[in-house]
Short mmCIF file of the C-alpha atoms (twelve columns), coordinates in Angstrom:
data_MODEL
# 
_entry.id   MODEL 
# 
loop_
_atom_site.group_PDB 
_atom_site.id 
_atom_site.type_symbol 
_atom_site.label_atom_id 
_atom_site.label_alt_id 
_atom_site.label_comp_id 
_atom_site.label_asym_id 
_atom_site.label_seq_id 
_atom_site.Cartn_x 
_atom_site.Cartn_y 
_atom_site.Cartn_z 
_atom_site.pdbx_PDB_model_num 
ATOM 1  C CA . ALA A 1  -14.338 2.331   -2.439 1 
ATOM 2  C CA . GLY A 2  -11.893 5.351   -1.096 1 
ATOM 3  C CA . GLN A 3  -8.925  3.667   -1.943 1 
ATOM 4  C CA . THR A 4  -5.680  5.767   -2.382 1 
ATOM 5  C CA . ALA A 5  -3.645  5.164   -5.826 1 
ATOM 6  C CA . LEU A 6  -0.916  3.334   -2.993 1 
ATOM 7  C CA . MET A 7  -3.728  0.987   -2.452 1 
ATOM 8  C CA . LEU A 8  -4.725  0.349   -6.038 1 
ATOM 9  C CA . ALA A 9  -1.475  -0.234  -6.938 1 
ATOM 10 C CA . VAL A 10 -0.845  -3.089  -3.798 1 
ATOM 11 C CA . SER A 11 -4.059  -5.262  -5.193 1 
ATOM 12 C CA . HIS A 12 -2.814  -5.068  -8.367 1 
ATOM 13 C CA . GLY A 13 0.569   -6.366  -7.055 1 
ATOM 14 C CA . ARG A 14 2.723   -3.548  -9.031 1 
ATOM 15 C CA . GLN A 15 5.593   -2.820  -7.293 1 
ATOM 16 C CA . GLU A 16 7.292   -0.889  -8.577 1 
ATOM 17 C CA . MET A 17 4.431   1.731   -8.814 1 
ATOM 18 C CA . VAL A 18 4.443   0.847   -4.922 1 
ATOM 19 C CA . ARG A 19 7.832   1.868   -4.378 1 
ATOM 20 C CA . ALA A 20 7.661   5.071   -7.032 1 
ATOM 21 C CA . LEU A 21 4.575   5.959   -4.842 1 
ATOM 22 C CA . LEU A 22 6.428   5.729   -1.357 1 
ATOM 23 C CA . ASP A 23 9.569   7.706   -3.333 1 
ATOM 24 C CA . CYS A 24 7.009   10.203  -3.693 1 
ATOM 25 C CA . GLY A 25 5.749   10.166  -0.384 1 
ATOM 26 C CA . ALA A 26 2.666   8.704   -0.811 1 
ATOM 27 C CA . ASP A 27 1.011   7.610   3.415  1 
ATOM 28 C CA . VAL A 28 0.951   4.456   3.622  1 
ATOM 29 C CA . ASN A 29 -1.489  5.218   7.052  1 
ATOM 30 C CA . ILE A 30 -4.453  6.428   4.962  1 
ATOM 31 C CA . GLN A 31 -7.038  4.251   5.431  1 
ATOM 32 C CA . ASP A 32 -10.193 4.266   2.951  1 
ATOM 33 C CA . ASP A 33 -14.167 3.896   3.867  1 
ATOM 34 C CA . GLU A 34 -13.519 0.913   5.499  1 
ATOM 35 C CA . GLY A 35 -10.865 1.361   7.751  1 
ATOM 36 C CA . SER A 36 -8.060  -0.069  5.117  1 
ATOM 37 C CA . THR A 37 -4.831  0.518   5.017  1 
ATOM 38 C CA . ALA A 38 -2.238  -0.199  2.001  1 
ATOM 39 C CA . LEU A 39 -0.556  -2.452  4.580  1 
ATOM 40 C CA . MET A 40 -3.837  -4.383  5.454  1 
ATOM 41 C CA . CYS A 41 -4.982  -4.778  1.548  1 
ATOM 42 C CA . ALA A 42 -0.559  -6.214  1.060  1 
ATOM 43 C CA . SER A 43 -1.738  -8.578  3.611  1 
ATOM 44 C CA . GLU A 44 -5.697  -9.735  2.523  1 
ATOM 45 C CA . HIS A 45 -3.949  -10.145 -1.312 1 
ATOM 46 C CA . GLY A 46 -0.765  -12.444 -0.268 1 
ATOM 47 C CA . ARG A 47 1.628   -9.974  -1.510 1 
ATOM 48 C CA . ALA A 48 4.003   -10.346 0.794  1 
ATOM 49 C CA . GLU A 49 7.190   -8.666  -0.932 1 
ATOM 50 C CA . ILE A 50 4.925   -5.668  -0.049 1 
ATOM 51 C CA . VAL A 51 4.151   -5.795  2.760  1 
ATOM 52 C CA . SER A 52 7.873   -5.866  3.658  1 
ATOM 53 C CA . LEU A 53 8.255   -2.575  1.586  1 
ATOM 54 C CA . LEU A 54 5.466   -0.733  3.589  1 
ATOM 55 C CA . LEU A 55 6.291   -2.024  6.813  1 
ATOM 56 C CA . GLU A 56 10.172  -0.332  6.087  1 
ATOM 57 C CA . GLN A 57 8.636   2.835   5.711  1 
ATOM 58 C CA . PRO A 58 9.111   5.138   8.252  1 
ATOM 59 C CA . GLY A 59 5.778   6.430   10.347 1 
# 
């Protein structure tokens, strides 16, 4: 619970949506209710390309 739009896009593998959200300034460091970030979510779901995209982000 408490997932952001970025986390939902990541978990569903919607790479273009992830890119669009990042372009609009989505914060990659926000944590959900369990302390997970979008990067952790991407890793858990095996989304290697999205992991790389998230790691390219500043901050």
